[in-house]
Structures are given as structure tokens and as C-alpha cells.
Backbone as CSV, one residue per row, in Angstrom:
resi,resn,N_x,N_y,N_z,CA_x,CA_y,CA_z,C_x,C_y,C_z
1,MET,11.828,100.730,10.335,13.071,100.182,9.522,12.523,99.707,8.237
2,ALA,13.018,100.075,7.108,12.562,99.704,5.805,12.974,98.264,5.522
3,THR,12.063,97.555,4.884,12.372,96.118,4.441,12.865,96.094,3.163
4,LEU,13.679,95.141,2.773,14.193,94.961,1.473,13.149,94.376,0.562
5,ASP,13.190,94.732,-0.694,12.115,94.167,-1.526,12.450,92.766,-1.924
6,PRO,11.524,91.757,-2.217,11.677,90.415,-2.152,12.938,89.938,-3.015
7,ALA,13.129,90.665,-4.278,14.186,90.225,-5.202,15.493,90.423,-4.715
8,ARG,15.698,91.556,-3.890,16.946,92.002,-3.418,17.236,91.010,-2.212
9,ALA,16.056,90.593,-1.478,16.340,89.823,-0.283,16.836,88.275,-0.503
10,ARG,16.577,88.040,-1.702,16.948,86.752,-2.233,18.366,86.461,-2.666
11,ALA,19.118,87.683,-2.774,20.496,87.673,-3.286,21.386,86.911,-2.340
12,ARG,22.283,86.011,-2.892,23.339,85.453,-2.222,24.629,85.652,-2.867
13,PHE,25.756,85.743,-2.063,27.100,86.012,-2.715,28.192,85.063,-2.307
14,TYR,29.179,84.840,-3.054,30.120,83.835,-2.788,31.428,84.389,-3.435
15,ALA,32.459,84.639,-2.536,33.859,85.147,-3.015,34.871,83.796,-2.980
16,PRO,34.982,83.159,-4.093,35.846,81.838,-4.015,37.362,82.177,-3.874
17,GLU,37.959,81.376,-2.994,39.367,81.350,-2.808,39.988,80.358,-3.619
18,VAL,39.276,79.423,-4.175,39.941,78.274,-5.099,39.077,78.302,-6.301
19,ALA,39.852,78.295,-7.532,39.287,78.419,-8.841,38.296,77.193,-8.995
20,PHE,37.078,77.414,-9.563,36.324,76.259,-9.765,35.940,75.300,-8.657
21,ASP,35.779,75.934,-7.514,35.278,75.378,-6.240,33.909,75.039,-6.344
22,ARG,33.485,73.730,-6.727,32.022,73.367,-6.892,31.823,72.202,-6.031
23,PRO,31.209,72.271,-4.910,30.969,71.128,-3.987,29.900,70.253,-4.442
24,VAL,30.219,69.410,-5.580,29.262,68.346,-5.974,29.896,66.992,-5.851
25,PRO,29.136,66.076,-5.434,29.702,64.533,-5.368,30.276,64.116,-6.750
26,LYS,31.357,63.279,-6.595,31.747,62.733,-7.702,30.729,61.498,-8.228
27,VAL,30.879,61.218,-9.430,30.005,60.130,-10.017,30.661,58.726,-9.519
28,PRO,29.909,57.992,-8.688,30.612,56.641,-8.383,30.512,55.591,-9.315
29,ALA,31.468,54.794,-9.277,31.440,53.553,-10.216,30.494,52.524,-9.542
30,ALA,29.431,52.278,-10.113,28.315,51.425,-9.504,28.083,50.192,-10.339
31,VAL,27.734,49.096,-9.806,27.324,47.927,-10.478,25.858,47.619,-9.935
32,PHE,24.898,47.501,-10.725,23.526,47.369,-10.503,23.025,46.025,-10.428
33,TRP,23.727,45.073,-9.654,23.366,43.749,-9.550,21.955,43.498,-8.799
34,ALA,21.645,44.188,-7.763,20.525,43.979,-6.982,19.270,44.447,-7.845
35,GLU,19.332,45.572,-8.698,18.358,45.854,-9.568,18.053,44.785,-10.574
36,ARG,19.151,44.229,-11.108,19.083,43.228,-12.143,18.325,42.102,-11.473
37,GLN,18.606,41.608,-10.258,17.933,40.556,-9.537,16.485,40.752,-9.418
38,ARG,16.005,42.150,-9.128,14.678,42.504,-8.933,13.918,42.302,-10.338
39,ALA,14.600,42.862,-11.297,13.901,42.808,-12.660,13.610,41.311,-13.136
40,PHE,14.721,40.552,-12.891,14.673,39.009,-13.382,13.907,38.140,-12.421
41,ALA,13.401,38.470,-11.297,12.774,37.739,-10.377,11.429,37.336,-10.924
42,PRO,11.085,35.934,-10.746,9.852,35.505,-11.442,8.609,36.275,-11.056
43,ASP,8.584,36.861,-9.779,7.354,37.630,-9.289,7.497,39.092,-9.586
44,ALA,8.581,39.646,-10.322,8.647,40.963,-10.663,7.407,41.509,-11.424
45,PRO,6.825,42.595,-10.931,5.728,43.191,-11.644,5.971,43.776,-12.942
46,THR,5.054,43.782,-13.875,5.297,44.693,-15.064,5.516,46.123,-14.644
47,GLY,6.468,46.776,-15.135,6.745,48.087,-14.768,8.332,48.577,-14.941
48,PHE,8.638,49.620,-14.123,9.990,50.137,-14.124,10.800,49.454,-12.907
49,VAL,11.948,49.197,-13.153,13.009,48.940,-12.096,14.150,49.872,-12.301
50,PRO,14.087,51.078,-11.613,15.127,52.243,-11.947,16.558,51.828,-11.415
51,LEU,17.538,52.210,-11.877,19.038,52.156,-11.572,19.298,53.494,-10.974
52,ASP,18.977,53.632,-9.685,18.940,55.064,-9.143,19.999,55.151,-8.110
53,GLN,20.931,56.010,-8.299,21.949,56.366,-7.205,21.963,57.937,-6.899
54,SER,20.722,58.372,-6.819,20.454,59.806,-6.550,21.127,60.200,-5.190
55,ALA,21.041,59.317,-4.237,21.520,59.664,-2.849,23.046,59.878,-2.932
56,ALA,23.797,58.970,-3.705,25.228,59.226,-3.884,25.540,60.391,-4.646
57,LEU,24.700,60.828,-5.499,24.912,61.956,-6.295,24.477,63.276,-5.697
58,GLY,23.791,63.150,-4.582,23.230,64.402,-4.048,22.075,65.056,-4.895
59,SER,21.383,64.097,-5.590,20.425,64.562,-6.592,18.928,64.402,-5.922
60,PRO,18.168,65.430,-6.051,16.730,65.484,-5.537,15.808,64.602,-6.412
61,TRP,16.266,64.166,-7.513,15.428,63.454,-8.532,16.153,62.124,-8.774
62,PRO,15.409,61.168,-9.312,16.073,59.755,-9.685,17.092,60.092,-10.760
63,ALA,18.191,59.439,-10.568,19.332,59.629,-11.558,20.487,58.388,-11.294
64,THR,20.777,57.890,-12.639,21.886,56.966,-12.587,23.187,57.573,-12.645
65,THR,23.238,58.723,-13.369,24.454,59.782,-13.417,23.750,61.090,-13.463
66,PRO,24.466,62.096,-13.401,23.924,63.544,-13.354,23.054,63.662,-14.478
67,THR,23.309,63.128,-15.724,22.565,63.463,-16.940,21.832,62.304,-17.284
68,LEU,21.870,61.087,-16.874,21.202,59.905,-17.485,20.465,59.160,-16.328
69,LEU,19.417,58.621,-16.676,18.529,57.611,-15.849,18.405,56.399,-16.657
70,ALA,18.740,55.212,-16.190,18.659,54.018,-16.671,17.515,53.225,-15.937
71,ARG,16.748,52.328,-16.655,15.758,51.501,-15.976,15.638,50.186,-16.734
72,TYR,15.462,48.964,-15.938,14.942,47.879,-16.562,13.353,48.154,-16.720
73,ILE,12.847,47.619,-17.890,11.327,47.594,-18.043,11.009,46.174,-18.126
74,VAL,10.134,45.727,-17.141,9.685,44.307,-17.076,8.211,44.439,-17.670
75,VAL,7.943,43.493,-18.702,6.523,43.403,-19.224,6.232,41.961,-19.355
76,HIS,5.272,41.446,-18.709,4.977,40.069,-18.595,4.122,39.674,-19.878
77,ALA,4.215,38.427,-20.310,3.520,37.968,-21.547,1.982,38.414,-21.461
78,GLY,1.653,39.151,-22.643,0.245,39.541,-22.762,-0.069,40.827,-21.907
79,ASP,0.952,41.380,-21.209,0.769,42.695,-20.494,1.093,43.723,-21.477
80,HIS,0.642,45.068,-21.006,1.123,46.175,-21.709,1.575,47.257,-20.656
81,PHE,2.397,48.111,-20.930,2.986,49.073,-20.017,3.086,50.487,-20.798
82,ALA,2.513,51.554,-20.217,2.602,52.857,-20.774,3.291,53.838,-19.892
83,HIS,3.907,54.861,-20.447,4.548,55.912,-19.692,4.663,57.065,-20.720
84,ARG,4.898,58.169,-20.072,5.227,59.385,-20.768,6.309,60.104,-19.840
85,LEU,7.501,60.307,-20.414,8.755,60.708,-19.594,9.193,62.167,-20.074
86,ALA,9.587,62.999,-19.101,10.226,64.316,-19.346,11.574,64.174,-19.838
87,SER,11.826,63.783,-21.037,13.250,63.555,-21.645,13.219,64.240,-22.970
88,SER,14.286,64.343,-23.585,14.411,64.846,-24.980,14.784,63.630,-25.959
89,GLY,14.839,62.325,-25.406,14.898,61.156,-26.167,15.219,60.044,-25.308
90,GLU,14.823,58.805,-25.835,14.946,57.596,-25.010,15.592,56.516,-25.853
91,VAL,16.400,55.753,-25.342,17.071,54.622,-26.173,16.821,53.390,-25.360
92,TYR,16.692,52.273,-25.985,16.238,50.958,-25.453,17.092,49.848,-26.087
93,TYR,17.370,48.774,-25.225,17.870,47.561,-25.688,17.097,46.347,-25.080
94,VAL,16.702,45.497,-26.099,15.908,44.404,-25.707,16.610,43.242,-25.081
95,ILE,16.507,42.935,-23.828,17.468,41.956,-23.214,16.779,40.527,-23.472
96,ARG,15.557,40.403,-23.345,14.883,39.104,-23.497,13.381,39.399,-23.999
97,GLY,12.835,38.380,-24.607,11.420,38.510,-25.057,11.128,39.225,-26.262
98,SER,9.883,39.308,-26.682,9.446,40.037,-27.804,8.127,40.779,-27.640
99,GLY,7.841,41.634,-28.490,6.631,42.442,-28.267,6.574,43.530,-29.342
100,ASP,5.730,44.628,-29.001,5.637,45.790,-29.877,5.573,47.028,-29.108
101,THR,5.861,48.109,-29.659,5.867,49.371,-29.040,5.113,50.385,-29.965
102,ARG,4.311,51.202,-29.246,3.560,52.284,-30.113,4.017,53.619,-29.546
103,CYS,4.325,54.647,-30.429,4.663,56.051,-30.038,4.372,56.781,-31.271
104,LYS,3.588,58.041,-31.100,3.372,58.983,-32.018,2.647,58.303,-33.189
105,ASP,1.546,57.551,-32.734,0.740,56.873,-33.948,1.442,56.018,-34.876
106,GLU,2.726,55.368,-34.314,3.412,54.525,-35.068,3.664,53.189,-34.133
107,GLY,3.747,52.124,-34.848,3.918,50.953,-34.126,5.111,50.104,-34.816
108,PHE,5.710,49.317,-34.035,6.888,48.408,-34.570,7.063,47.269,-33.655
109,THR,7.549,46.072,-34.198,7.680,44.900,-33.287,9.217,44.840,-32.980
110,TRP,9.641,44.256,-31.904,10.921,44.080,-31.515,11.137,42.640,-30.853
111,ALA,12.423,42.199,-30.855,12.683,40.910,-30.203,14.137,40.950,-29.492
112,ALA,14.550,40.012,-28.838,15.790,40.166,-28.107,16.963,40.387,-29.128
113,GLY,17.890,41.369,-28.553,18.934,41.781,-29.434,18.658,42.940,-30.194
114,ASP,17.416,43.337,-30.300,17.108,44.594,-31.128,17.320,45.804,-30.117
115,ALA,17.466,47.021,-30.675,17.627,48.283,-30.028,16.562,49.171,-30.719
116,PHE,16.211,50.187,-29.967,15.347,51.261,-30.681,15.477,52.650,-29.847
117,CYS,15.137,53.568,-30.455,15.074,54.949,-29.866,13.795,55.597,-30.173
118,LEU,13.200,56.469,-29.159,12.089,57.258,-29.307,12.174,58.677,-28.995
119,PRO,11.340,59.484,-29.265,11.372,60.968,-28.795,10.986,60.867,-27.437
120,GLY,11.302,62.000,-26.718,10.871,62.176,-25.256,9.684,62.912,-25.322
121,GLY,8.979,62.802,-24.085,7.691,63.591,-23.900,6.632,63.019,-24.386
122,GLU,6.608,61.907,-25.244,5.522,61.231,-25.864,4.962,60.132,-25.071
123,ARG,3.710,59.894,-25.334,3.146,58.677,-24.571,3.575,57.455,-25.353
124,VAL,4.215,56.512,-24.572,4.666,55.290,-25.239,3.956,53.967,-24.584
125,GLU,3.677,53.122,-25.357,3.038,51.911,-24.788,3.834,50.607,-25.402
126,HIS,4.242,49.767,-24.459,4.871,48.539,-24.786,3.933,47.473,-24.506
127,ARG,3.939,46.424,-25.412,3.102,45.149,-25.220,4.054,44.022,-25.399
128,ALA,3.876,42.967,-24.724,4.937,41.819,-24.754,4.036,40.601,-25.296
129,ARG,4.639,39.866,-26.215,4.111,38.685,-26.722,4.565,37.552,-25.764
130,ASP,5.770,37.633,-25.302,6.268,36.664,-24.380,6.993,37.602,-23.478
131,ALA,7.371,36.986,-22.183,7.930,37.785,-21.019,9.148,38.540,-21.580
132,ALA,9.056,39.830,-21.416,10.145,40.727,-21.984,10.808,41.565,-20.854
133,ILE,12.047,41.804,-21.098,12.881,42.710,-20.231,13.688,43.530,-21.113
134,LEU,13.515,44.845,-20.843,14.235,45.830,-21.799,15.176,46.714,-20.989
135,MET,16.076,47.511,-21.368,16.934,48.343,-20.750,16.569,49.749,-21.406
136,GLN,16.289,50.687,-20.622,15.878,51.946,-21.216,16.966,53.116,-20.657
137,VAL,17.300,53.965,-21.353,18.130,55.179,-20.854,17.576,56.359,-21.352
138,THR,17.340,57.542,-20.556,16.858,58.762,-20.782,17.778,59.756,-20.352
139,ASN,17.427,61.046,-20.653,18.252,62.116,-20.116,17.327,62.903,-19.113
140,GLU,16.426,62.298,-18.419,15.569,62.846,-17.517,16.343,63.744,-16.453
141,PRO,17.253,63.334,-15.916,18.075,64.101,-14.855,18.527,65.414,-15.367
142,GLU,19.019,65.436,-16.690,19.415,66.629,-17.270,18.331,67.726,-17.254
143,LEU,17.165,67.248,-17.778,16.069,68.186,-17.830,15.665,68.571,-16.495
144,SER,15.587,67.651,-15.521,15.244,68.060,-14.134,16.196,69.132,-13.572
145,TYR,17.407,68.968,-13.820,18.449,70.022,-13.391,18.154,71.348,-13.924
146,LEU,17.878,71.283,-15.162,17.543,72.525,-15.898,16.156,73.186,-15.709
147,ARG,15.364,72.321,-14.908,13.936,72.790,-14.674,13.263,73.041,-15.993
148,ALA,13.355,72.132,-16.858,13.001,72.292,-18.350,11.930,71.216,-18.567
149,GLU,11.149,71.330,-19.673,10.221,70.487,-20.145,10.565,70.269,-21.657
150,PRO,10.322,68.970,-22.195,10.699,68.746,-23.567,9.968,69.754,-24.467
151,ASP,10.747,70.245,-25.368,10.075,71.050,-26.494,9.602,70.128,-27.492
152,MET,8.281,69.888,-27.476,7.652,68.912,-28.341,8.003,69.196,-29.855
153,GLY,8.095,70.403,-30.249,8.405,70.733,-31.576,9.768,70.164,-32.089
154,LEU,10.845,70.150,-31.094,12.122,69.670,-31.373,12.130,68.294,-31.016
155,ALA,11.716,67.900,-29.895,11.783,66.427,-29.597,11.126,65.508,-30.414
156,ALA,9.977,65.975,-30.913,9.236,65.248,-31.996,9.957,64.938,-33.200
157,ALA,11.061,65.753,-33.510,11.880,65.591,-34.702,12.670,64.165,-34.574
158,ILE,12.789,63.427,-33.371,13.308,62.167,-33.295,12.138,61.291,-33.568
159,GLN,12.315,60.515,-34.747,11.342,59.635,-35.025,11.548,58.182,-34.511
160,PRO,10.487,57.551,-34.149,10.773,56.141,-33.622,11.630,55.469,-34.679
161,THR,12.726,54.877,-34.221,13.615,54.164,-34.958,14.012,52.800,-34.474
162,LEU,13.954,51.629,-35.212,14.501,50.410,-34.788,15.631,49.989,-35.364
163,PHE,16.600,49.349,-34.617,17.895,48.884,-34.869,17.787,47.418,-34.713
164,PRO,17.435,46.547,-35.812,17.232,45.077,-35.666,18.638,44.484,-35.398
165,ALA,18.512,43.335,-34.617,19.650,42.655,-34.059,20.393,42.072,-35.304
166,GLU,19.817,41.629,-36.382,20.513,41.022,-37.589,21.329,42.114,-38.209
167,GLU,20.748,43.327,-38.338,21.510,44.442,-39.024,22.696,44.765,-38.108
168,ILE,22.493,44.839,-36.932,23.676,45.200,-35.927,24.807,44.235,-36.077
169,GLY,24.336,42.937,-36.321,25.297,41.897,-36.372,26.006,41.954,-37.751
170,THR,25.358,42.480,-38.720,26.075,42.654,-40.096,27.144,43.742,-39.902
171,TYR,26.875,44.827,-39.339,27.612,45.910,-39.099,29.071,45.528,-38.259
172,LEU,28.740,44.650,-37.207,29.786,44.270,-36.423,30.710,43.259,-37.154
173,ARG,30.230,42.337,-37.986,31.027,41.463,-38.690,32.001,42.406,-39.780
174,ASN,31.381,43.407,-40.209,32.240,44.218,-41.019,33.336,44.963,-40.226
175,VAL,32.994,45.425,-39.151,33.937,45.976,-38.116,35.104,45.009,-37.976
176,HIS,34.797,43.820,-37.627,35.810,42.885,-37.277,36.508,42.428,-38.491
177,GLY,35.978,42.560,-39.671,36.668,42.220,-40.888,37.787,43.248,-41.327
178,ARG,37.703,44.444,-40.677,38.777,45.284,-40.961,40.162,44.954,-40.645
179,ASN,41.096,45.559,-41.229,42.547,45.416,-40.813,43.150,46.683,-40.486
180,GLY,44.170,46.768,-39.793,44.906,48.097,-39.546,44.739,48.476,-38.079
181,GLU,45.312,49.690,-37.815,45.295,50.247,-36.373,43.816,50.507,-35.928
182,GLN,43.711,50.051,-34.632,42.357,50.464,-34.068,42.468,51.796,-33.511
183,LEU,41.548,52.636,-34.082,41.556,54.055,-33.775,40.342,54.526,-32.691
184,ALA,39.494,53.662,-32.615,38.315,53.745,-31.714,38.673,53.175,-30.521
185,ALA,37.764,53.350,-29.407,37.974,52.697,-28.085,37.645,51.262,-28.136
186,GLY,36.801,50.809,-29.137,36.406,49.457,-29.187,35.912,49.288,-30.580
187,LYS,35.689,47.838,-30.876,34.963,47.552,-32.098,33.464,47.537,-31.978
188,SER,32.977,48.611,-32.411,31.517,48.749,-32.065,30.748,49.332,-33.239
189,VAL,29.364,49.426,-33.117,28.607,50.076,-34.079,27.651,50.984,-33.289
190,VAL,27.601,52.196,-33.676,26.845,53.261,-33.058,25.498,53.336,-33.781
191,LEU,24.527,53.408,-32.860,23.089,53.514,-33.412,22.665,54.963,-33.638
192,LEU,22.375,55.334,-34.891,22.175,56.658,-35.267,20.755,56.845,-35.579
193,SER,20.048,57.988,-35.130,18.639,58.310,-35.458,18.922,59.281,-36.631
194,GLY,17.850,59.454,-37.586,18.035,60.320,-38.567,18.229,61.689,-38.217
195,MET,17.588,62.271,-37.228,17.821,63.668,-36.748,19.220,63.888,-36.403
196,MET,19.962,62.916,-35.852,21.271,63.000,-35.202,22.403,62.529,-35.989
197,GLU,22.014,61.922,-37.274,23.079,61.304,-38.066,24.250,62.097,-38.389
198,GLU,24.269,63.359,-38.647,25.285,64.202,-38.927,26.157,64.351,-37.667
199,ARG,25.628,64.423,-36.494,26.428,64.403,-35.326,26.950,62.940,-34.869
200,ARG,26.508,61.917,-35.508,26.891,60.644,-35.104,26.305,60.229,-33.756
201,LEU,25.125,60.508,-33.612,24.510,60.339,-32.320,23.166,59.668,-32.324
202,THR,22.633,59.265,-31.227,21.316,58.583,-31.149,20.296,59.511,-30.809
203,THR,20.469,60.342,-29.860,19.482,61.386,-29.469,20.427,62.649,-29.288
204,PRO,19.795,63.879,-29.130,20.765,65.063,-28.801,21.751,64.955,-27.755
205,THR,21.460,64.132,-26.759,22.200,63.987,-25.571,23.017,62.717,-25.586
206,ILE,22.330,61.529,-26.074,22.809,60.209,-25.809,23.365,59.586,-27.086
207,LEU,24.629,59.060,-26.908,25.125,58.091,-27.889,24.971,56.537,-27.417
208,ALA,24.311,55.830,-28.264,24.151,54.417,-27.907,24.891,53.513,-28.905
209,ALA,25.417,52.471,-28.303,26.292,51.722,-29.250,26.285,50.152,-28.729
210,ILE,26.531,49.215,-29.638,26.855,47.982,-29.290,28.425,47.696,-29.413
211,ASN,29.144,47.316,-28.350,30.622,47.166,-28.386,30.794,45.758,-28.174
212,THR,32.069,45.381,-28.834,32.533,44.019,-28.811,34.010,43.883,-28.349
213,LEU,34.412,42.753,-28.126,35.884,42.483,-27.765,36.018,40.914,-27.966
214,GLU,37.034,40.607,-28.708,37.243,39.156,-29.116,37.698,38.417,-27.873
215,ALA,37.506,37.207,-27.890,37.892,36.218,-26.733,39.478,36.415,-26.541
216,GLY,39.921,36.472,-25.400,41.404,36.690,-25.089,42.016,38.057,-25.323
217,ALA,41.096,38.963,-25.765,41.720,40.316,-26.087,41.497,41.224,-24.904
218,ASP,42.336,42.477,-24.995,42.394,43.484,-24.119,42.106,44.748,-24.820
219,GLN,41.154,45.518,-24.252,40.924,46.954,-24.779,42.060,47.791,-24.258
220,ARG,42.462,48.772,-25.129,43.587,49.739,-24.555,42.887,50.664,-23.544
221,PRO,43.491,50.830,-22.475,43.065,51.935,-21.401,42.882,53.200,-21.955
222,HIS,41.882,53.926,-21.575,41.572,55.283,-22.096,40.584,56.089,-21.123
223,LYS,40.335,57.205,-21.467,39.479,58.060,-20.536,38.738,59.022,-21.570
224,HIS,37.642,59.456,-21.081,36.819,60.603,-21.720,36.024,61.342,-20.824
225,SER,35.556,62.471,-21.263,34.726,63.269,-20.364,33.239,62.828,-20.197
226,SER,32.790,62.022,-21.054,31.415,61.466,-20.919,31.352,60.254,-20.030
227,VAL,30.240,60.164,-19.335,30.065,58.940,-18.537,29.654,57.777,-19.470
228,ALA,29.734,56.525,-18.984,29.472,55.395,-19.773,28.528,54.500,-18.893
229,LEU,27.408,54.114,-19.398,26.583,53.017,-18.881,26.633,51.830,-19.668
230,THR,27.316,50.648,-19.102,27.601,49.536,-19.819,26.649,48.371,-19.461
231,LEU,25.866,47.844,-20.347,25.185,46.709,-20.012,25.661,45.422,-20.673
232,SER,26.078,44.378,-19.752,26.656,43.193,-20.271,25.629,42.442,-20.980
233,ILE,25.957,42.140,-22.271,24.889,41.194,-23.099,25.703,39.918,-23.119
234,MET,26.865,39.645,-23.540,27.754,38.504,-23.519,28.897,38.802,-22.779
235,GLY,29.107,38.416,-21.557,30.174,38.899,-20.813,30.831,37.785,-19.772
236,GLU,30.543,36.594,-20.173,31.196,35.495,-19.285,32.771,35.634,-19.417
237,GLY,33.488,35.541,-18.194,34.898,35.706,-18.234,35.456,37.116,-18.600
238,VAL,34.569,38.038,-18.566,34.844,39.374,-18.947,35.002,40.256,-17.627
239,TYR,36.042,41.170,-17.660,36.084,42.174,-16.568,36.562,43.499,-17.050
240,SER,36.388,44.551,-16.302,36.913,45.912,-16.572,37.858,46.304,-15.493
241,GLN,38.749,47.266,-15.766,39.514,47.942,-14.901,39.051,49.419,-14.846
242,VAL,38.517,49.950,-13.757,38.054,51.277,-13.816,38.814,52.038,-12.633
243,ASP,39.738,52.970,-12.985,40.522,53.653,-12.031,41.385,52.628,-11.162
244,GLY,41.750,51.603,-11.684,42.585,50.618,-10.964,41.805,49.604,-10.170
245,GLN,40.446,49.599,-10.268,39.555,48.598,-9.559,39.050,47.695,-10.559
246,LYS,39.095,46.318,-10.163,38.663,45.330,-11.045,36.920,45.279,-10.981
247,VAL,36.400,45.293,-11.984,34.798,45.211,-12.091,34.491,43.868,-12.898
248,ASP,34.131,42.830,-12.334,33.627,41.666,-12.953,32.235,41.810,-13.520
249,TRP,32.166,41.354,-14.786,30.921,41.566,-15.561,29.855,40.582,-15.127
250,LEU,28.710,40.993,-14.833,27.642,40.013,-14.391,26.626,39.993,-15.352
251,PRO,25.780,38.908,-15.643,24.912,38.736,-16.642,23.838,39.866,-16.591
252,ASP,23.518,40.341,-17.819,22.397,41.309,-17.917,22.500,42.389,-16.986
253,THR,23.621,42.962,-16.622,23.812,43.754,-15.424,24.597,44.996,-15.949
254,MET,24.168,46.246,-15.660,24.672,47.467,-16.000,25.661,47.934,-15.035
255,PHE,26.744,48.697,-15.398,27.566,49.395,-14.519,27.958,50.779,-14.951
256,VAL,28.544,51.548,-14.182,28.829,52.869,-14.443,30.287,53.084,-14.521
257,THR,30.783,53.756,-15.612,32.284,54.247,-15.655,32.223,55.770,-15.431
258,PRO,32.710,56.207,-14.411,32.581,57.737,-14.191,33.352,58.539,-15.327
259,PRO,32.935,59.790,-15.565,33.610,60.560,-16.398,35.021,60.830,-16.012
260,GLY,36.016,60.732,-16.920,37.478,60.949,-16.643,38.205,59.771,-16.045
261,ALA,37.419,58.789,-15.757,38.000,57.442,-15.295,38.776,56.729,-16.202
262,VAL,40.078,56.415,-15.859,40.843,55.391,-16.735,40.242,54.090,-16.723
263,HIS,39.897,53.483,-17.802,39.234,52.247,-17.843,39.601,51.383,-19.078
264,SER,39.483,50.120,-19.052,39.757,49.192,-20.009,38.901,47.934,-19.848
265,HIS,38.704,47.109,-20.786,38.016,45.800,-20.730,38.809,44.735,-21.052
266,HIS,38.504,43.558,-20.563,39.379,42.386,-20.707,38.610,41.110,-20.913
267,ASN,38.772,40.523,-21.951,37.895,39.275,-22.194,38.768,37.988,-22.120
268,ARG,38.529,37.267,-20.951,39.055,36.021,-20.711,38.239,34.846,-20.922
269,GLY,36.927,35.131,-21.499,36.091,33.960,-21.823,36.358,33.341,-23.050
270,ALA,35.547,32.435,-23.411,35.695,31.708,-24.742,34.955,32.311,-25.872
271,ASP,34.058,33.308,-25.658,33.227,33.960,-26.650,33.467,35.283,-26.853
272,MET,33.062,35.865,-27.969,32.989,37.335,-28.140,32.310,38.247,-27.001
273,MET,32.994,39.075,-26.537,32.146,40.027,-25.439,31.284,40.962,-26.329
274,ARG,30.093,41.188,-25.802,29.217,42.172,-26.309,28.464,42.901,-25.252
275,SER,28.324,44.262,-25.553,27.685,45.056,-24.452,26.876,46.157,-25.246
276,PHE,25.837,46.706,-24.526,25.114,47.802,-24.921,25.519,48.992,-24.133
277,VAL,26.111,50.058,-24.736,26.669,51.170,-23.957,25.887,52.484,-24.391
278,ALA,25.575,53.239,-23.391,24.979,54.609,-23.476,25.760,55.524,-22.744
279,GLN,26.079,56.609,-23.568,26.870,57.722,-22.981,26.299,59.156,-23.238
280,ASP,26.575,60.077,-22.238,26.088,61.411,-22.547,27.016,62.309,-23.429
281,THR,27.519,61.493,-24.488,28.384,62.136,-25.452,27.733,63.329,-26.173
282,GLY,26.442,63.276,-26.519,26.031,64.336,-27.268,26.063,65.716,-26.551
283,LEU,25.879,65.651,-25.236,26.087,66.968,-24.446,27.426,67.428,-24.550
284,HIS,28.454,66.556,-24.411,29.798,67.012,-24.591,30.170,67.408,-26.010
285,THR,29.572,66.745,-27.029,29.837,67.192,-28.436,29.384,68.567,-28.648
286,GLN,28.141,68.915,-28.083,27.718,70.198,-28.340,28.588,71.362,-27.492
287,LEU,29.085,70.868,-26.358,29.991,71.746,-25.566,31.503,71.797,-26.114
288,ARG,31.706,70.840,-27.037,33.039,70.670,-27.514,34.004,70.292,-26.401
289,THR,33.691,69.374,-25.481,34.464,69.039,-24.251,34.518,67.476,-24.297
290,THR,34.476,66.740,-25.441,34.616,65.301,-25.322,35.763,64.783,-24.675
291,ASN,37.110,65.157,-25.026,38.168,64.976,-24.432,38.634,63.522,-24.424
292,PHE,38.650,62.658,-25.393,38.965,61.371,-25.366,40.538,61.274,-25.513
293,SER,41.045,60.363,-24.742,42.583,60.115,-24.917,42.916,58.607,-24.408
294,TRP,43.892,58.019,-25.147,44.487,56.805,-24.688,45.297,57.046,-23.436
295,THR,45.534,56.184,-22.624,46.303,56.397,-21.377,47.478,55.389,-21.146
296,ASP,47.672,54.473,-22.175,48.775,53.470,-22.020,50.006,54.070,-22.620
């Protein structure tokens, strides 16, 4: 009996009875309080604390969402921490502490409230002057799914870029000084790299922004095709509604708003709400599938 050649033997076929039948788990709405507690514990070692829900996503690699992986980075005073990640770009927010980062033979200093972005695939080294905790978001799961490696010729086009807290504050004050109808989902400032300025993005995949909401205010409910990772920076008395479920904001804690979920934010505290938000908007921009809409 003749044996099939290997290429033919590997063939599989499926005749769907339902259009777009794709058995993939939905992206769960998650709050990463346990990971926050690990990162802020006095005995937490220098290194990564990943926000990983790969089991819920059916993912064979670490993932916060199908396209994004978020991590706390803990660096003790005087320590340094180095990594090289298979991503096409990395974004960071400095939650506490101060230090410096080197990448591509460049170095810059940072402190609490700053944000920065770096190219993917490069060696990165962080050093802390005093105890530091940063939030990092990359698109590693996207590249893992594609079985791809960063193209250094393209990834290197993202130059290390620092967004100082005082400049972010200036832009936010200008946003709050405007009058007229609110056309965006929130009063925010988007952090742009030079490479992606025309697309109004931070990296080819990721849009990073600082979002705000006045005390006593309510954000209009809306939805969009991109997932949102929201890190509470100033969130006392703030909560969100995500597909009808109340999500109380916890200090220095990130939560996931699934793609397509109807959501809104509500500030019942005495101070301005502030958050660091990372979305896979760049991917949807390229596919022309952003699909933002108000739902009220």
C-alpha cells in the first residue's frame, strides 16, 4: 500500500456550517490586584511580575490579552535589570521611584509620572536610584502568534523616547481648558513616537495615553474594537462599568476592558482621576477596524 507524502498527510479540512465559527475564548475582564500586591511587597525581588491570563485565553505563551503583555518591573535601589524581548515596541509608565534606562547606546533618566517607549528586540537595561516600580506593555503575544521575530531594520526605527511628567501635565491642562463638545472618549493626551506620529500612535501596535476625568464626572459609555489596559494612577473613589459589571479602581492596579465591551468611567472621589492606558489600536488602525461608537 502506497504511503502519502508528508505534505499531503498533514492536510486537514473543515466545512463550516456557521459563518465565522472560530472557537477562541473571549477576552475576560480582569483586575490584577494579586500581581500588584506581589510587585509592591517589600521582599519582591528585582525583576518582572507578569500580568498573565494565558490560561483563560487558551494561549501557549504569556499574555494579558491576545496581542499585549503587561508586566510590573521592580528594581530595588542600586540594582539594575536587563532584558531583551521579542516585540516590535515597548511602552512604560513609571509608577514610583527614579532611575535611568539604556537602549541602543542611548541613556536617559526617569522619575515617577514619566512615560517612555523603546524599540523591541533590543537589549534594555534599567537602573534604579531609589526603589522603582514601572509598568511595561509590549506586543509579544502578537509576535508569538505569528511565529515572528522583530525585524530589527524596522523595529529600530522606533527611537527611545521619553515623555516627562511635567510635559504630560501641561498638555492635560490645555485639554481641560478647552470648551465645547467632547468628541473623544476621555480628556487625555496620547504619547506619540516620531516613527508613528502620522498615525497618532506610540508603537506600530500600541497606543499609550494618560487619561483623566474630573471629580464628580461621568465618562460617556462607549465601545471599540481595541482592547484597553488601564492602570489606575489617581483613582480613589473611581469605578468603571464594563458590560454592566462594576469595577472598583484599586491603587496602582491594571484592569482589562475586553474588545467590544460597553464601558464607562465614573469619578466619585474628591480629586482628578488619572490613568495610564495602553490599547492595541495600532493593529486595528492598520486593518481599518477601529470601530469606535458611543452607546448612550
